[in-house]
C-alpha positions, 0 to 999 in steps of 0.5 A: 318604316321603323327604323332600328335605334341601336345604343352603341354606348351603353356601360355595363359592369360585371360584380364578379370580377371583383373576387378575382382582383381583391387584393390588387392595384386593381380592385379600386378601379374596378369598385369605381364602376360598381359604387352608387350606380351597381354596375349600370345593371341588365334589368327590367327598369333598364328595359323600360328606359330603353323602351321609354327613350325608343332605344331598339338595342344597346351595345354593352360595354366595360370601362378598361380598368385592367390594363396594368395586370399581368398576362395570367390575371389579365386573362382571367380577368376577360375569361369572367367578364366576357362570358358574364358579358354574353349570358347579360346579353341573353336577359332580353333576346334581341336587345343587347348586343355586346364588345369584348374586353379585351386585354390590349397591353398584350395585343397578340392576347387581345386578338385571340380574345376578340376572335374567341369573343366574336366567334365563341360568344357572339360579341360584336366587337371590342371596347378599348380605352384611348391609349394604354397606360400612357402609351398610345394605340396607334403605336406599331406594337398594338398591330396584331389587335388592329389587323385581327379586327380588320380581319373579323370586321370587327367594330372596335368602340373606342372610350377615354378612361382616366382621361385627366391623367391620361391627357396630361391635363389633370391640373387644368380642370380642376374646379367647378364643371366636372371638365375632367369628364366634360373636356377630358374625355373628348380630348382622350378619344380626339388624340387617340384618333389623331394618332390613328391617322397620323401614324399610320394605322389607318393606312396600314388596315384600312378596313378596319371599323372603329366608333369612336365615343362622345362624338369622336371627341374634338375631331370632327369640328378640327379636321380641316385645321388637321388638312392645313396643319398638313399643308403648313408645316409638311415637315411634321406631317409625313407619319410612317404612311400617311396616304391621304389627307388627314380629313380623309 
């Protein structure tokens, strides 16, 4: 029987956002999403590629570049990008879905935006970075977002951003091999997930749905090591509310 194949990690960008961020510190990060790749446009060629690759549905996400924006600018960026994303999803009916590009630096606002995106624009969840301006997404102040995500049963897609800088390994990944991407991206994902476990976020919101890019980073290979670390160093593995083994 035919199995529906869904690509949950499919990038796109909204060129019109440049009009909003022009002249701000966000202009260059926004341009980097567009330059050379035209923002991963959703056009006939993309649908043809999906057909050739056997992909029935793509869930579109925009890599977060707006976490440094103040609240009013963040609202404007979301309002534009979320509406445009919903429009893009209608290009080929049934073939595209989208994640709300929420302003996670303001957790209460991000919760509102997630609800707006899902209930008004038919988006299926939220796309977020693995950290927010150097802050872990497991920090307690982000609980309003996680609470809303659990309440709505939204899929939260975690994708790394500026990983060499956010993980502190920029100097170590210089040279050949594109290591900033090859090692840096899965490392940021691994750190984000590990903190969600050890800081008790997943205990506080046990029904939250998370999909982490790049196979969950290095976490799947090292789940048993996290368990072992807790048995060898129990004083370092108490957490605020760690009720299960990390592997669980």
